[in-house]
C-alpha positions in Angstrom: -76.9 1.6 20.1 -77.8 1.5 16.5 -80.7 3.9 17.1 -78.6 6.5 19.0 -78.0 9.8 17.4 -74.2 9.7 16.7 -74.0 13.5 16.3 -75.4 14.1 19.8 -72.8 15.2 22.4 -71.9 12.6 25.0 -69.1 12.6 27.7 -65.9 11.0 26.5 -66.0 8.4 29.3 -69.4 7.2 28.0 -68.1 6.7 24.5 -65.1 4.8 25.8 -67.0 2.5 28.2 -70.5 1.9 26.9 -69.9 0.0 23.7 -71.7 -3.0 22.1 -69.8 -5.4 24.3 -70.9 -3.6 27.5 -74.5 -3.6 26.5 -74.4 -7.4 25.8 -72.6 -7.9 29.1 -75.4 -6.1 30.9 -78.0 -8.1 29.0 -76.1 -11.3 29.9 -76.2 -10.5 33.6 -79.9 -9.7 33.4 -80.9 -12.8 31.6 -78.8 -15.0 34.0 -80.7 -13.4 36.9 -84.0 -14.0 35.2 -83.1 -17.7 34.5 -83.3 -17.3 30.7 -80.1 -19.2 30.1 -80.5 -19.6 26.4 -80.8 -15.8 25.9 -78.0 -15.2 28.4 -75.8 -17.5 26.3 -76.6 -15.6 23.1 -75.6 -12.3 24.8 -72.4 -13.9 26.1 -71.3 -14.9 22.7 -72.1 -11.4 21.3 -70.2 -9.8 24.1 -67.2 -12.0 23.6 -67.2 -11.2 19.9 -67.3 -7.4 20.6 -64.8 -7.2 23.4 -61.6 -5.3 22.6 -58.4 -7.5 22.8 -57.0 -5.7 25.9 -60.1 -6.4 28.0 -58.7 -9.6 29.6 -60.6 -9.4 32.9 -63.9 -8.7 31.1 -63.3 -11.6 28.8 -62.7 -13.9 31.7 -65.8 -12.8 33.5 -68.0 -13.1 30.4 -66.5 -16.6 29.6 -67.3 -17.7 33.2 -70.9 -16.4 32.9 -71.2 -18.2 29.5 -70.2 -21.4 31.2 -72.8 -20.8 33.8 -75.5 -20.3 31.2 -74.4 -23.5 29.4 -74.4 -25.5 32.6 -77.8 -24.3 33.5 -79.1 -25.6 30.2 -77.7 -29.1 31.0 -74.7 -29.0 28.8 -72.0 -29.9 31.3 -69.4 -30.9 28.7 -69.6 -27.6 26.8 -69.7 -25.6 30.0 -66.6 -27.4 31.2 -64.8 -26.7 28.0 -65.8 -23.1 28.1 -64.7 -22.7 31.7 -61.3 -24.2 30.9 -60.7 -21.3 28.5 -60.5 -18.8 31.4 -56.8 -18.2 32.1 -55.9 -19.2 35.7 -54.2 -15.8 36.2 -57.0 -13.7 34.7 -57.9 -12.2 38.1 -54.3 -11.2 38.9 -53.8 -9.4 35.6 -56.1 -6.5 36.7 -55.5 -3.8 39.4 -59.1 -4.0 40.7 -58.8 -7.8 41.3 -57.3 -8.9 44.6 -54.3 -11.2 44.5 -55.3 -14.8 45.0 
């Protein structure tokens, strides 16, 4: 993102959706799939730091993926503590999530 020409025209939806947090979220997913859990954890932390406050569902998903990366590295205590940070009602706070 830092190399992009900020003066170049882009659709409004792209500017609103593809931010630093989204790029780190995509990297997190890719590194989890590749089994590179340390790099996945790095991107999870960067994503969480960049997420806008109202993005509750995205924060819950990213936190869950962070716990997965930590657990895959053998750090069960940290993974458990991370997973416990996800609000129990995080899925029900978003219209795209089915009621549990």
